[in-house]
ZAVEXNU-905517 format. One line per field, with one value per residue: residue number from 1; residue in one letter; z, x, y of N, C-alpha, C, O in turn. Coordinates in nm, 2 decimals, padded with zeros to 4 digits. Layout:
<rs>
guke = (NUM/...)
kemar = (A/...)
n_pz = (Z/...)
n_px = (X/...)
n_py = (Y/...)
ca_pz = (Z/...)
ca_px = (X/...)
ca_py = (Y/...)
c_pz = (Z/...)
c_px = (X/...)
c_py = (Y/...)
o_pz = (Z/...)
o_px = (X/...)
o_py = (Y/...)
</rs>
This chain:
<rs>
guke = (1/2/3/4/5/6/7/8/9/10/11/12/13/14/15/16/17/18/19/20/21/22/23/24/25/26/27/28/29/30/31/32/33/34/35/36/37/38/39/40/41/42/43/44/45/46/47/48/49/50/51/52/53/54/55/56/57/58/59/60/61/62/63/64/65/66/67/68/69/70/71/72/73/74/75/76/77/78/79/80/81/82/83/84/85/86/87/88/89/90/91/92/93/94/95/96/97/98/99/100/101/102/103/104/105/106/107/108/109/110/111/112/113/114/115/116/117/118/119/120/121/122/123/124/125/126/127/128/129/130/131/132/133/134/135/136/137/138/139/140/141/142/143/144/145/146/147/148/149/150/151/152/153/154/155/156/157/158/159/160/161/162/163/164/165/166/167/168/169/170/171/172/173/174/175/176/177/178/179/180/181/182/183/184/185/186/187/188/189/190/191/192/193/194/195/196/197/198/199/200/201/202/203/204/205/206/207/208/209/210/211/212/213/214/215/216/217/218/219/220/221/222/223/224/225/226/227/228/229/230/231/232/233/234/235/236/237/238/239/240/241/242/243/244)
kemar = (M/T/F/K/K/V/Y/I/K/P/R/T/G/G/R/Q/L/L/I/G/D/I/H/G/C/S/L/T/L/K/K/L/I/D/K/L/E/L/L/K/S/D/Q/L/I/L/L/G/D/L/I/N/K/G/P/D/S/V/G/A/V/D/Y/I/M/S/L/I/S/E/G/F/E/I/I/I/V/R/G/N/N/E/S/M/L/L/K/I/L/K/K/N/E/M/Q/I/E/R/L/A/V/R/F/G/I/T/S/M/F/K/K/S/K/W/V/L/K/T/K/Y/L/E/F/F/K/S/S/V/F/Y/V/K/S/D/Q/F/Y/A/V/H/A/G/F/D/Y/S/A/P/D/P/F/N/D/T/F/Q/M/I/W/M/R/N/F/K/A/N/K/E/I/Q/D/F/K/P/V/I/Y/G/H/R/I/Y/P/Y/S/K/I/K/K/A/V/Q/K/H/K/Y/G/I/P/L/D/N/G/C/V/L/G/N/E/N/P/D/F/G/R/L/V/C/F/D/F/T/N/N/I/L/I/S/Q/E/N/I/E/R/E/V/G/I/D/S/K/I/V/Y)
n_pz = (03.87/04.11/04.21/04.51/04.54/04.35/04.40/04.31/04.18/03.98/03.68/03.61/03.40/03.30/03.25/03.42/03.30/03.31/03.13/03.09/03.07/02.83/02.69/02.43/02.20/02.00/01.80/01.85/02.06/01.92/01.83/02.05/02.17/01.96/01.94/02.22/02.20/02.33/02.53/02.67/02.88/02.99/03.26/03.19/03.31/03.32/03.31/03.36/03.22/02.99/02.77/02.64/02.52/02.33/01.97/01.89/02.12/02.16/01.94/02.11/02.37/02.27/02.14/02.33/02.51/02.28/02.33/02.58/02.56/02.37/02.54/02.70/02.99/03.10/03.37/03.45/03.55/03.80/03.59/03.64/03.44/03.35/03.59/03.62/03.38/03.46/03.70/03.50/03.43/03.63/03.54/03.43/03.08/02.88/03.02/03.03/02.73/02.66/02.79/02.67/02.38/02.40/02.49/02.28/02.26/02.18/01.99/02.21/02.32/02.34/02.12/02.17/02.44/02.56/02.67/02.82/02.68/02.73/02.70/02.75/03.03/03.17/03.13/03.22/03.49/03.63/03.65/03.86/04.21/04.29/04.26/04.38/04.46/04.53/04.51/04.41/04.39/04.18/04.04/03.96/04.02/04.21/04.63/04.90/05.14/05.38/05.47/05.67/05.63/05.36/05.15/05.10/05.04/04.79/04.59/04.58/04.46/04.23/04.13/04.27/04.26/04.34/04.40/04.62/04.70/04.96/05.12/05.40/05.42/05.18/05.23/05.13/04.87/04.52/04.38/04.13/03.85/03.68/03.51/03.56/03.39/03.31/03.17/02.95/03.02/03.29/03.35/03.31/03.43/03.73/03.70/03.67/03.85/04.05/04.20/04.46/04.34/04.08/03.78/03.49/03.26/02.98/02.78/02.56/02.40/02.40/02.13/01.93/01.95/02.16/02.15/02.44/02.54/02.47/02.42/02.45/02.72/02.83/03.10/03.19/03.46/03.54/03.40/03.46/03.27/03.04/02.79/02.48/02.29/02.02/01.97/01.69/01.60/01.36/01.42/01.71/01.98/02.18/02.54/02.77/03.05/03.08/03.33/03.45)
n_px = (01.21/01.38/01.32/01.39/01.33/01.04/00.72/00.54/00.25/00.14/-00.08/-00.38/-00.38/-00.17/00.19/00.50/00.82/01.16/01.43/01.79/02.12/02.15/02.29/02.29/02.23/02.04/01.87/01.91/01.75/01.51/01.40/01.40/01.19/01.03/00.97/00.89/00.58/00.48/00.21/00.00/-00.13/00.12/00.43/00.70/01.05/01.31/01.67/01.86/02.22/02.10/02.29/02.59/02.90/02.74/02.63/02.42/02.30/02.12/01.96/01.86/01.74/01.55/01.41/01.26/01.13/00.90/00.80/00.69/00.53/00.38/00.21/00.29/00.34/00.70/00.93/01.25/01.52/01.80/02.10/02.54/02.60/02.37/02.39/02.64/02.63/02.40/02.57/02.80/02.67/02.68/02.94/03.18/03.17/03.36/03.46/03.15/03.16/03.30/03.25/02.98/03.06/03.21/03.00/02.88/02.60/02.56/02.35/02.15/02.22/02.16/02.42/02.53/02.60/02.63/02.40/02.17/01.93/01.61/01.39/01.54/01.68/01.46/01.38/01.59/01.64/01.39/01.43/01.47/01.62/01.59/01.33/01.03/00.81/00.56/00.66/00.94/01.24/01.40/01.70/02.00/02.26/02.30/02.22/02.42/02.46/02.64/02.63/02.48/02.24/02.09/01.93/01.92/02.17/02.23/02.49/02.60/02.42/02.41/02.69/02.82/03.01/03.02/02.74/02.56/02.30/02.08/01.85/01.70/01.69/01.56/01.34/01.25/01.25/01.37/01.67/01.66/01.91/02.11/02.44/02.65/02.80/02.69/02.74/02.52/02.44/02.40/02.30/02.03/02.03/02.00/01.72/01.59/01.62/01.50/01.67/01.78/01.90/01.87/02.07/02.06/02.27/02.41/02.60/02.54/02.65/02.90/02.86/02.89/03.04/03.18/02.91/02.78/02.74/02.69/02.35/02.09/01.86/01.58/01.35/01.04/00.86/00.59/00.59/00.79/01.01/01.29/01.34/01.52/01.75/01.96/02.25/02.23/02.31/02.50/02.76/02.94/03.05/03.32/03.35/03.39/03.43/03.45/03.25/03.32)
n_py = (00.48/00.28/-00.04/-00.23/-00.55/-00.75/-00.88/-01.12/-01.30/-01.60/-01.52/-01.67/-01.89/-01.86/-01.87/-01.87/-01.76/-01.81/-01.59/-01.65/-01.49/-01.28/-01.07/-00.88/-01.05/-01.02/-01.14/-01.41/-01.41/-01.28/-01.52/-01.68/-01.67/-01.66/-01.93/-01.96/-01.89/-01.66/-01.53/-01.31/-01.34/-01.47/-01.47/-01.29/-01.32/-01.18/-01.24/-01.03/-00.82/-00.80/-00.66/-00.58/-00.72/-00.90/-00.89/-00.62/-00.49/-00.26/-00.36/-00.53/-00.47/-00.28/-00.49/-00.58/-00.38/-00.31/-00.53/-00.52/-00.26/-00.37/-00.48/-00.69/-00.91/-00.81/-00.84/-00.72/-00.81/-00.67/-00.67/-00.69/-00.57/-00.36/-00.23/-00.11/00.07/00.20/00.35/00.47/00.69/00.93/01.00/01.21/01.32/01.20/00.91/00.80/00.78/00.61/00.38/00.38/00.30/00.10/-00.08/-00.10/00.06/00.32/00.45/00.48/00.67/01.11/01.21/01.51/01.59/01.35/01.20/00.98/00.87/00.93/00.73/00.50/00.53/00.52/00.30/00.12/00.20/00.12/-00.14/-00.45/-00.60/-00.82/-01.09/-01.19/-01.51/-01.71/-01.90/-01.98/-01.76/-01.50/-01.36/-01.15/-01.26/-01.41/-01.46/-01.36/-01.57/-01.56/-01.29/-01.02/-00.95/-01.10/-01.04/-00.78/-00.71/-00.59/-00.56/-00.80/-00.94/-00.87/-00.92/-01.14/-01.47/-01.69/-01.86/-02.01/-02.22/-02.21/-02.42/-02.35/-02.11/-02.00/-02.02/-02.32/-02.26/-02.27/-02.06/-01.89/-01.78/-01.59/-01.48/-01.67/-01.90/-02.21/-02.51/-02.67/-02.88/-02.95/-02.72/-02.86/-03.05/-02.97/-02.85/-03.08/-03.26/-03.08/-02.87/-02.65/-02.43/-02.32/-02.25/-02.04/-01.95/-01.99/-01.91/-01.76/-01.60/-01.69/-01.83/-02.11/-02.34/-02.53/-02.72/-02.82/-02.56/-02.21/-02.13/-01.95/-01.98/-02.08/-02.12/-02.25/-02.21/-02.26/-02.54/-02.66/-02.74/-02.73/-02.47/-02.40/-02.21/-02.23/-02.00/-01.73/-01.52/-01.34/-01.25/-01.26/-01.18/-01.29/-01.28/-01.39/-01.61/-01.94/-02.20/-02.47)
ca_pz = (04.05/04.11/04.34/04.53/04.50/04.30/04.42/04.15/04.15/03.86/03.61/03.57/03.28/03.25/03.26/03.50/03.23/03.29/03.03/03.14/03.06/02.70/02.61/02.32/02.11/01.99/01.68/01.90/02.15/01.92/01.76/02.14/02.20/01.89/02.03/02.36/02.17/02.48/02.56/02.77/03.03/03.10/03.29/03.14/03.39/03.24/03.49/03.38/03.12/02.86/02.73/02.62/02.47/02.15/01.83/01.87/02.23/02.12/01.93/02.22/02.47/02.18/02.13/02.49/02.51/02.22/02.38/02.71/02.48/02.33/02.70/02.79/03.13/03.19/03.48/03.45/03.68/03.70/03.58/03.64/03.31/03.37/03.73/03.53/03.29/03.56/03.75/03.43/03.37/03.71/03.59/03.31/02.96/02.83/03.08/02.95/02.57/02.64/02.80/02.55/02.29/02.46/02.48/02.16/02.26/02.11/01.98/02.32/02.38/02.28/02.11/02.23/02.61/02.59/02.79/02.82/02.59/02.81/02.71/02.77/03.15/03.26/03.14/03.31/03.63/03.61/03.70/04.01/04.24/04.28/04.23/04.47/04.44/04.65/04.47/04.39/04.36/04.09/04.05/03.84/04.03/04.41/04.75/04.96/05.28/05.47/05.48/05.81/05.54/05.21/05.08/05.11/05.04/04.63/04.55/04.58/04.41/04.06/04.12/04.33/04.11/04.37/04.46/04.68/04.77/05.10/05.15/05.50/05.45/05.10/05.26/05.10/04.75/04.41/04.34/04.00/03.89/03.57/03.55/03.59/03.29/03.33/03.04/02.92/03.09/03.45/03.39/03.25/03.60/03.82/03.67/03.62/04.02/04.16/04.28/04.50/04.24/03.92/03.67/03.35/03.18/02.91/02.75/02.50/02.37/02.34/02.01/01.93/01.91/02.24/02.17/02.56/02.54/02.35/02.39/02.52/02.82/02.92/03.21/03.24/03.56/03.58/03.35/03.45/03.14/02.96/02.60/02.47/02.13/02.02/01.91/01.56/01.56/01.26/01.48/01.81/02.09/02.30/02.61/02.88/03.13/03.08/03.44/03.43)
ca_px = (01.24/01.47/01.29/01.48/01.27/00.90/00.66/00.46/00.18/00.11/-00.18/-00.46/-00.40/-00.04/00.30/00.62/00.91/01.27/01.50/01.91/02.22/02.11/02.40/02.31/02.19/01.86/01.83/01.85/01.62/01.38/01.36/01.31/01.05/00.91/00.95/00.78/00.45/00.45/00.11/-00.01/-00.14/00.23/00.50/00.86/01.14/01.44/01.78/01.97/02.28/02.07/02.38/02.69/02.95/02.70/02.63/02.34/02.21/02.02/01.81/01.77/01.65/01.40/01.26/01.19/01.08/00.78/00.67/00.63/00.48/00.23/00.09/00.30/00.42/00.80/01.04/01.39/01.64/01.92/02.24/02.60/02.61/02.30/02.43/02.76/02.56/02.37/02.68/02.88/02.56/02.71/03.06/03.22/03.11/03.47/03.41/03.04/03.11/03.37/03.14/02.89/03.12/03.25/02.92/02.77/02.53/02.60/02.25/02.06/02.26/02.20/02.55/02.58/02.66/02.62/02.31/02.12/01.77/01.49/01.30/01.60/01.68/01.34/01.39/01.70/01.59/01.28/01.51/01.51/01.70/01.55/01.19/01.02/00.68/00.54/00.78/01.08/01.35/01.47/01.79/02.06/02.36/02.26/02.27/02.52/02.44/02.71/02.55/02.40/02.09/02.16/01.82/01.92/02.31/02.23/02.64/02.58/02.28/02.41/02.81/02.84/03.05/02.98/02.64/02.58/02.19/02.05/01.68/01.62/01.72/01.52/01.20/01.21/01.21/01.47/01.70/01.70/01.99/02.21/02.57/02.80/02.79/02.75/02.70/02.35/02.40/02.43/02.12/01.93/02.04/01.91/01.58/01.54/01.65/01.44/01.74/01.78/01.97/01.89/02.13/02.00/02.31/02.48/02.70/02.46/02.71/03.02/02.87/02.79/03.16/03.13/02.75/02.72/02.73/02.58/02.23/01.99/01.78/01.42/01.30/00.92/00.87/00.49/00.62/00.93/01.04/01.36/01.32/01.65/01.79/02.14/02.32/02.21/02.38/02.58/02.89/03.00/03.15/03.38/03.42/03.30/03.49/03.35/03.29/03.28)
ca_py = (00.47/00.11/-00.16/-00.37/-00.67/-00.73/-00.99/-01.19/-01.40/-01.58/-01.52/-01.77/-01.95/-01.82/-01.91/-01.78/-01.79/-01.67/-01.61/-01.59/-01.37/-01.20/-01.01/-00.82/-01.18/-01.00/-01.24/-01.54/-01.37/-01.31/-01.66/-01.74/-01.57/-01.70/-02.06/-01.99/-01.85/-01.59/-01.47/-01.19/-01.38/-01.51/-01.36/-01.34/-01.26/-01.13/-01.24/-00.92/-00.85/-00.77/-00.58/-00.54/-00.81/-00.94/-00.77/-00.58/-00.46/-00.22/-00.39/-00.61/-00.39/-00.22/-00.55/-00.61/-00.29/-00.31/-00.66/-00.46/-00.16/-00.44/-00.52/-00.84/-00.83/-00.86/-00.78/-00.69/-00.76/-00.57/-00.75/-00.63/-00.48/-00.28/-00.16/-00.08/00.15/00.31/00.45/00.57/00.81/01.05/01.02/01.29/01.26/01.11/00.84/00.78/00.78/00.53/00.28/00.35/00.27/-00.08/-00.22/-00.13/00.13/00.47/00.50/00.47/00.84/01.20/01.29/01.63/01.55/01.20/01.19/00.86/00.86/00.91/00.62/00.36/00.52/00.49/00.13/00.01/00.22/00.03/-00.30/-00.48/-00.68/-00.99/-01.12/-01.33/-01.52/-01.80/-02.07/-01.95/-01.68/-01.45/-01.30/-01.23/-01.34/-01.50/-01.41/-01.42/-01.62/-01.50/-01.17/-01.02/-00.92/-01.11/-01.01/-00.65/-00.71/-00.52/-00.57/-00.93/-00.98/-00.88/-00.92/-01.26/-01.53/-01.83/-01.85/-02.20/-02.26/-02.25/-02.43/-02.28/-01.95/-01.97/-02.09/-02.47/-02.25/-02.29/-01.94/-01.90/-01.73/-01.61/-01.39/-01.71/-01.94/-02.30/-02.63/-02.70/-03.06/-02.89/-02.66/-02.92/-03.15/-02.85/-02.85/-03.23/-03.29/-02.96/-02.84/-02.56/-02.29/-02.35/-02.14/-02.00/-01.86/-02.11/-01.84/-01.75/-01.49/-01.74/-01.93/-02.28/-02.41/-02.62/-02.81/-02.77/-02.41/-02.12/-02.15/-01.87/-02.05/-02.03/-02.23/-02.26/-02.27/-02.34/-02.68/-02.73/-02.77/-02.60/-02.42/-02.26/-02.15/-02.19/-01.87/-01.76/-01.41/-01.31/-01.25/-01.36/-01.16/-01.38/-01.23/-01.43/-01.73/-02.05/-02.18/-02.55)
c_pz = (04.03/04.25/04.34/04.53/04.45/04.38/04.33/04.22/03.99/03.84/03.58/03.40/03.24/03.28/03.31/03.39/03.29/03.19/03.15/03.05/02.90/02.60/02.45/02.15/02.04/01.85/01.74/02.02/02.13/01.89/01.95/02.19/02.10/01.91/02.13/02.31/02.30/02.43/02.72/02.88/03.10/03.14/03.26/03.27/03.31/03.38/03.46/03.26/02.99/02.74/02.73/02.61/02.30/02.08/01.83/02.04/02.25/02.06/01.97/02.32/02.36/02.14/02.26/02.53/02.42/02.27/02.52/02.66/02.46/02.44/02.71/02.94/03.11/03.25/03.44/03.56/03.67/03.74/03.60/03.57/03.29/03.47/03.65/03.48/03.38/03.64/03.70/03.41/03.48/03.70/03.44/03.13/02.86/02.90/02.99/02.80/02.58/02.66/02.68/02.42/02.29/02.45/02.39/02.19/02.28/02.11/02.10/02.38/02.30/02.28/02.14/02.38/02.68/02.71/02.73/02.74/02.72/02.87/02.78/02.97/03.21/03.23/03.21/03.45/03.68/03.66/03.83/04.07/04.21/04.26/04.30/04.42/04.58/04.60/04.41/04.41/04.30/04.07/03.94/03.89/04.14/04.53/04.83/05.13/05.40/05.55/05.57/05.76/05.37/05.15/05.07/05.04/04.84/04.58/04.50/04.47/04.23/04.06/04.16/04.23/04.16/04.41/04.49/04.79/04.89/05.15/05.27/05.45/05.30/05.12/05.16/04.91/04.65/04.41/04.21/03.98/03.72/03.62/03.50/03.49/03.31/03.17/03.04/03.03/03.24/03.47/03.40/03.39/03.68/03.80/03.69/03.76/04.11/04.22/04.36/04.43/04.16/03.84/03.55/03.24/03.10/02.87/02.64/02.38/02.29/02.16/02.00/01.91/02.00/02.23/02.35/02.61/02.43/02.29/02.48/02.59/02.88/03.00/03.24/03.37/03.62/03.51/03.36/03.34/03.11/02.85/02.58/02.30/02.13/01.96/01.75/01.56/01.46/01.30/01.60/01.89/02.16/02.39/02.76/02.95/03.13/03.24/03.40/03.57)
c_px = (01.32/01.39/01.39/01.43/01.09/00.88/00.58/00.35/00.14/-00.04/-00.27/-00.45/-00.24/00.06/00.40/00.74/01.03/01.37/01.64/01.95/02.17/02.25/02.43/02.26/02.07/01.81/01.80/01.77/01.48/01.33/01.32/01.21/00.94/00.85/00.85/00.63/00.43/00.29/00.09/-00.05/00.00/00.28/00.65/00.98/01.30/01.57/01.91/02.12/02.21/02.17/02.49/02.73/02.91/02.68/02.53/02.25/02.13/01.96/01.75/01.68/01.52/01.31/01.18/01.07/00.91/00.72/00.66/00.46/00.35/00.12/00.13/00.40/00.55/00.88/01.18/01.46/01.79/02.00/02.38/02.62/02.52/02.32/02.56/02.71/02.48/02.47/02.73/02.79/02.63/02.84/03.07/03.19/03.24/03.44/03.28/03.06/03.20/03.29/03.04/02.91/03.17/03.13/02.85/02.66/02.49/02.46/02.16/02.13/02.21/02.35/02.60/02.64/02.66/02.53/02.24/01.92/01.65/01.41/01.44/01.66/01.55/01.32/01.48/01.67/01.47/01.29/01.50/01.58/01.72/01.34/01.14/00.88/00.67/00.60/00.91/01.10/01.38/01.57/01.92/02.19/02.39/02.25/02.33/02.48/02.48/02.64/02.52/02.24/02.11/02.06/01.82/02.08/02.26/02.35/02.61/02.53/02.34/02.59/02.88/02.88/03.00/02.87/02.62/02.37/02.22/01.92/01.61/01.61/01.62/01.37/01.21/01.20/01.35/01.52/01.68/01.75/02.09/02.36/02.68/02.74/02.79/02.68/02.52/02.36/02.38/02.31/02.02/01.88/01.94/01.76/01.50/01.53/01.61/01.54/01.72/01.82/02.00/01.95/02.07/02.16/02.40/02.56/02.69/02.56/02.83/02.96/02.82/02.90/03.19/02.94/02.69/02.69/02.67/02.45/02.19/01.83/01.70/01.37/01.17/00.90/00.75/00.53/00.71/00.97/01.20/01.33/01.45/01.64/01.96/02.15/02.26/02.26/02.46/02.70/02.91/03.10/03.19/03.45/03.38/03.43/03.41/03.37/03.25/03.22)
c_py = (00.25/00.09/-00.25/-00.51/-00.64/-00.85/-01.00/-01.30/-01.51/-01.55/-01.66/-01.80/-01.96/-01.88/-01.87/-01.84/-01.68/-01.70/-01.61/-01.51/-01.34/-01.14/-00.92/-00.91/-01.10/-01.09/-01.39/-01.50/-01.40/-01.44/-01.77/-01.71/-01.66/-01.83/-02.08/-01.95/-01.76/-01.56/-01.39/-01.25/-01.49/-01.40/-01.40/-01.26/-01.29/-01.15/-01.15/-00.93/-00.89/-00.72/-00.63/-00.71/-00.91/-00.85/-00.66/-00.54/-00.37/-00.27/-00.54/-00.57/-00.33/-00.31/-00.59/-00.48/-00.29/-00.43/-00.54/-00.35/-00.19/-00.48/-00.69/-00.81/-00.91/-00.84/-00.79/-00.70/-00.75/-00.69/-00.68/-00.54/-00.30/-00.20/-00.08/00.10/00.31/00.37/00.54/00.69/00.95/01.07/01.14/01.24/01.16/00.93/00.74/00.71/00.64/00.41/00.26/00.27/00.11/-00.16/-00.18/-00.02/00.27/00.55/00.55/00.66/00.98/01.23/01.39/01.62/01.42/01.16/01.07/00.93/00.86/00.80/00.49/00.43/00.49/00.33/00.06/00.11/00.15/-00.11/-00.34/-00.56/-00.80/-00.95/-01.23/-01.37/-01.63/-01.96/-02.08/-01.78/-01.62/-01.36/-01.30/-01.29/-01.43/-01.39/-01.39/-01.43/-01.60/-01.39/-01.16/-00.99/-00.98/-01.10/-00.86/-00.61/-00.68/-00.58/-00.70/-01.01/-00.94/-00.89/-01.10/-01.42/-01.70/-01.90/-02.01/-02.17/-02.26/-02.31/-02.35/-02.17/-01.91/-02.01/-02.25/-02.41/-02.21/-02.12/-01.96/-01.80/-01.71/-01.60/-01.54/-01.85/-02.08/-02.38/-02.64/-02.82/-03.04/-02.83/-02.75/-03.02/-03.08/-02.89/-02.98/-03.28/-03.19/-02.92/-02.67/-02.38/-02.38/-02.26/-02.14/-01.96/-01.99/-02.04/-01.82/-01.68/-01.60/-01.83/-02.08/-02.38/-02.53/-02.63/-02.79/-02.65/-02.39/-02.11/-02.03/-01.94/-01.98/-02.10/-02.14/-02.33/-02.34/-02.50/-02.77/-02.82/-02.64/-02.56/-02.33/-02.29/-02.12/-02.03/-01.87/-01.60/-01.42/-01.33/-01.24/-01.21/-01.18/-01.29/-01.24/-01.56/-01.79/-02.10/-02.39/-02.61)
o_pz = (03.96/04.35/04.25/04.53/04.49/04.41/04.27/04.30/03.90/03.93/03.53/03.30/03.16/03.37/03.22/03.39/03.30/03.15/03.27/02.96/02.85/02.48/02.39/02.04/02.03/01.83/01.71/02.09/02.19/01.93/01.97/02.28/02.13/01.90/02.14/02.39/02.38/02.31/02.83/02.99/03.20/03.12/03.29/03.29/03.26/03.50/03.51/03.21/02.92/02.62/02.80/02.66/02.21/02.11/01.74/02.05/02.36/02.12/01.93/02.36/02.39/02.10/02.28/02.58/02.48/02.24/02.51/02.70/02.49/02.43/02.72/02.98/03.10/03.18/03.38/03.65/03.59/03.84/03.56/03.62/03.25/03.45/03.65/03.52/03.37/03.64/03.75/03.38/03.42/03.78/03.36/03.09/02.79/02.83/02.92/02.75/02.50/02.56/02.61/02.36/02.20/02.41/02.39/02.09/02.37/02.17/02.08/02.46/02.18/02.38/02.15/02.40/02.80/02.81/02.61/02.76/02.79/02.99/02.85/03.04/03.31/03.30/03.26/03.55/03.80/03.70/03.92/03.99/04.15/04.26/04.29/04.34/04.68/04.64/04.36/04.43/04.37/04.10/03.86/03.82/04.15/04.52/04.91/05.22/05.50/05.67/05.62/05.83/05.28/05.05/05.03/04.99/04.77/04.51/04.38/04.41/04.13/03.96/04.10/04.15/04.10/04.46/04.42/04.90/04.94/05.24/05.25/05.44/05.30/05.03/05.11/04.83/04.70/04.43/04.18/04.04/03.66/03.72/03.41/03.53/03.33/03.09/03.12/03.11/03.30/03.56/03.47/03.43/03.70/03.88/03.71/03.79/04.22/04.34/04.31/04.46/04.15/03.83/03.51/03.13/03.17/02.90/02.58/02.27/02.17/02.10/02.07/01.87/01.94/02.30/02.37/02.71/02.34/02.17/02.59/02.53/02.96/02.94/03.28/03.39/03.71/03.58/03.32/03.33/03.14/02.79/02.63/02.22/02.19/01.91/01.69/01.46/01.46/01.24/01.60/01.84/02.26/02.37/02.84/02.87/03.16/03.30/03.33/03.56)
o_px = (01.29/01.39/01.46/01.52/01.02/00.98/00.55/00.39/00.10/-00.12/-00.21/-00.51/-00.20/00.04/00.44/00.75/01.03/01.39/01.62/01.89/02.14/02.28/02.53/02.25/01.98/01.69/01.71/01.73/01.39/01.21/01.25/01.15/00.82/00.73/00.76/00.54/00.35/00.25/00.15/-00.01/-00.01/00.25/00.71/00.97/01.36/01.57/02.02/02.13/02.25/02.14/02.52/02.67/02.98/02.71/02.57/02.13/02.07/01.85/01.67/01.57/01.41/01.19/01.06/00.96/00.81/00.60/00.55/00.35/00.25/00.00/00.05/00.48/00.55/00.96/01.21/01.46/01.87/02.01/02.35/02.65/02.56/02.29/02.54/02.74/02.49/02.45/02.75/02.84/02.64/02.90/02.98/03.19/03.21/03.39/03.30/02.99/03.16/03.26/03.02/02.82/03.18/03.14/02.74/02.60/02.42/02.44/02.10/02.07/02.23/02.42/02.72/02.75/02.68/02.56/02.24/01.84/01.64/01.38/01.40/01.67/01.56/01.26/01.46/01.70/01.47/01.20/01.51/01.64/01.81/01.27/01.19/00.82/00.73/00.59/00.96/01.02/01.49/01.53/01.94/02.24/02.48/02.27/02.24/02.46/02.41/02.60/02.50/02.14/02.14/02.07/01.71/02.10/02.26/02.32/02.60/02.58/02.29/02.62/02.96/02.81/02.96/02.89/02.65/02.34/02.33/01.87/01.50/01.49/01.58/01.29/01.10/01.16/01.44/01.43/01.69/01.70/02.13/02.41/02.77/02.63/02.91/02.60/02.43/02.26/02.33/02.22/01.92/01.77/01.82/01.69/01.38/01.42/01.66/01.51/01.64/01.77/02.09/01.87/02.02/02.12/02.45/02.67/02.79/02.55/02.86/03.05/02.73/02.88/03.23/02.87/02.58/02.62/02.63/02.42/02.25/01.72/01.72/01.35/01.17/00.92/00.76/00.49/00.74/00.98/01.21/01.27/01.48/01.57/02.04/02.05/02.24/02.19/02.50/02.76/02.89/03.20/03.15/03.55/03.34/03.53/03.30/03.47/03.16/03.17)
o_py = (00.15/00.16/-00.31/-00.60/-00.55/-00.93/-00.90/-01.39/-01.44/-01.56/-01.75/-01.74/-02.04/-01.96/-01.79/-01.97/-01.56/-01.82/-01.57/-01.47/-01.46/-01.16/-00.90/-00.87/-01.18/-01.10/-01.46/-01.60/-01.46/-01.47/-01.87/-01.77/-01.70/-01.86/-02.17/-01.98/-01.81/-01.56/-01.40/-01.21/-01.56/-01.29/-01.51/-01.14/-01.39/-01.11/-01.18/-01.04/-00.98/-00.73/-00.72/-00.80/-00.96/-00.73/-00.58/-00.58/-00.37/-00.27/-00.62/-00.62/-00.34/-00.29/-00.62/-00.50/-00.26/-00.44/-00.50/-00.35/-00.13/-00.51/-00.79/-00.73/-01.04/-00.79/-00.90/-00.62/-00.79/-00.76/-00.57/-00.43/-00.19/-00.09/00.04/00.21/00.43/00.49/00.65/00.80/01.06/01.14/01.16/01.12/01.07/00.84/00.64/00.61/00.55/00.33/00.16/00.21/00.03/-00.28/-00.23/-00.03/00.33/00.65/00.65/00.74/00.96/01.26/01.39/01.67/01.38/01.10/01.06/01.01/00.76/00.77/00.40/00.33/00.43/00.25/-00.04/00.04/00.12/-00.18/-00.25/-00.62/-00.87/-00.85/-01.34/-01.30/-01.63/-02.08/-02.18/-01.69/-01.61/-01.25/-01.40/-01.38/-01.52/-01.27/-01.41/-01.34/-01.60/-01.40/-01.27/-01.00/-00.90/-01.17/-00.80/-00.50/-00.78/-00.68/-00.72/-01.11/-01.00/-00.83/-01.17/-01.47/-01.79/-02.01/-02.10/-02.12/-02.28/-02.24/-02.29/-02.13/-01.79/-02.01/-02.25/-02.49/-02.14/-02.04/-02.08/-01.70/-01.81/-01.66/-01.53/-01.90/-02.12/-02.33/-02.61/-02.84/-03.14/-02.85/-02.74/-03.06/-03.11/-02.94/-02.98/-03.34/-03.19/-02.92/-02.59/-02.27/-02.46/-02.16/-02.25/-01.93/-02.08/-02.09/-01.85/-01.72/-01.60/-01.88/-02.14/-02.49/-02.63/-02.56/-02.74/-02.64/-02.46/-02.10/-02.01/-01.94/-01.88/-02.20/-02.02/-02.45/-02.42/-02.59/-02.88/-02.94/-02.53/-02.66/-02.22/-02.35/-02.04/-01.97/-01.98/-01.56/-01.54/-01.41/-01.12/-01.16/-01.13/-01.23/-01.15/-01.58/-01.75/-02.06/-02.42/-02.72)
</rs>
């Protein structure tokens, strides 16, 4: 079942951590989690786009599922790539196969009729469109404040490209989001200046050719610090537009 939003409160002694777009960079994700020294008292929010573009989408999802099974609290925000996957399941086998191959997730399917294995279907369906807490909002792409009801406009939550914060509508809480790639210097500035819009997608999947891009970024909201890990994948799928 898909929930539009989930409301969370921090656990006693735990941190609230948010990680930007992973895009199948499983090795980088594991390295970042090691750096975080993740505890079961922590709450980890993944801002969507776990899959596609990078070299190991299946490995990234399997790793996240293993952490959940070990008792870590992980909340999955739905990104546009998860949305595309769930929508294609209603199409014919040829269309499903084409997307599975393009996303590098064929092993998630039962090949006989290109049916997504139950554990993966339940995992992706458990994702939420946004997270609300007493201190912040978390969403994949943003909220469209020109819409009559921006907190019900799920299409824009996963697809919009030009999110602009509105502190009054946000109840003077920051919106933390991914989807659109920003230089690390701008992400860092947003955190340091306590901006009402904090982007976390640094284009990890792009690799490290530009020192201001190519990191998987975690925002430790509790301590107001960034922890990041440079891309360490064996191969890189460059299929994103850098936004300055």
